[in-house]
TITIKE-608450 format. One record per residue (C-alpha): residue in three letters; x, y, z. Coordinates in steps of 0.25 Angstrom, whole numbers, plus 5000, padded with zeros to 4 digits. Layout:
# TITIKE-608450
@type ALA, x X, y Y, z Z
...
This chain:
# TITIKE-608450
@type MET, x 4849, y 4745, z 4843
@type LYS, x 4858, y 4751, z 4832
@type SER, x 4870, y 4743, z 4827
@type THR, x 4879, y 4754, z 4834
@type ASP, x 4872, y 4752, z 4847
@type ALA, x 4875, y 4737, z 4846
@type LEU, x 4889, y 4739, z 4843
@type TYR, x 4891, y 4748, z 4855
@type VAL, x 4884, y 4738, z 4864
@type PHE, x 4893, y 4726, z 4859
@type ALA, x 4905, y 4735, z 4860
@type GLY, x 4902, y 4739, z 4875
@type LEU, x 4899, y 4724, z 4878
@type ALA, x 4912, y 4720, z 4872
@type GLY, x 4919, y 4731, z 4880
@type ILE, x 4913, y 4726, z 4893
@type LEU, x 4916, y 4712, z 4890
@type THR, x 4930, y 4715, z 4887
@type LEU, x 4932, y 4723, z 4901
@type VAL, x 4925, y 4711, z 4908
@type VAL, x 4934, y 4701, z 4902
@type TRP, x 4946, y 4710, z 4905
@type MET, x 4943, y 4711, z 4919
@type ALA, x 4940, y 4696, z 4921
@type TRP, x 4952, y 4691, z 4914
@type ILE, x 4963, y 4701, z 4916
@type VAL, x 4960, y 4711, z 4927
@type VAL, x 4955, y 4702, z 4937
@type PRO, x 4966, y 4691, z 4936
@type ALA, x 4976, y 4703, z 4936
@type TRP, x 4970, y 4709, z 4949
@type ARG, x 4970, y 4695, z 4956
@type ALA, x 4984, y 4692, z 4953
@type TYR, x 4990, y 4703, z 4962
@type GLY, x 4988, y 4706, z 4977
@type SER, x 4990, y 4720, z 4979
@type TRP, x 4981, y 4731, z 4974
@type TRP, x 4991, y 4739, z 4966
@type GLU, x 4995, y 4726, z 4959
@type ARG, x 4981, y 4723, z 4956
@type SER, x 4979, y 4737, z 4951
@type VAL, x 4991, y 4737, z 4942
@type ALA, x 4987, y 4723, z 4936
@type ALA, x 4973, y 4729, z 4933
@type VAL, x 4978, y 4741, z 4926
@type LEU, x 4988, y 4733, z 4918
@type SER, x 4977, y 4724, z 4913
@type VAL, x 4972, y 4736, z 4906
@type TYR, x 4983, y 4734, z 4896
@type VAL, x 4978, y 4720, z 4894
@type LEU, x 4965, y 4725, z 4891
@type ALA, x 4970, y 4735, z 4881
@type ALA, x 4978, y 4724, z 4874
@type LEU, x 4966, y 4716, z 4873
@type VAL, x 4957, y 4727, z 4867
@type LEU, x 4968, y 4731, z 4857
@type ALA, x 4969, y 4717, z 4853
@type GLY, x 4954, y 4715, z 4851
@type ALA, x 4954, y 4728, z 4843
@type GLY, x 4965, y 4724, z 4834
@type ILE, x 4958, y 4711, z 4832
@type GLY, x 4945, y 4718, z 4829
@type PHE, x 4952, y 4728, z 4820
@type ALA, x 4959, y 4716, z 4812
@type LEU, x 4946, y 4709, z 4810
@type LEU, x 4939, y 4721, z 4805
@type PHE, x 4951, y 4725, z 4796
@type TYR, x 4952, y 4711, z 4790
@type SER, x 4938, y 4708, z 4788
@type ARG, x 4936, y 4720, z 4779
@type ILE, x 4946, y 4716, z 4769
């Protein structure tokens, strides 16, 4: 296996793990907190903003680590 193949495998596994954790810790509790279908749907859609914030925070931390490790 090439090193680029291993990178793709690890990146794919990290993405899948991120989605599973997001579903388990954010979407499911938001879904269970409401009674009607439209409130549940809106809560699930709004949780995408939480996912985007977590992804951006992780990307920022990763960028900062790479930037400051090269100095």
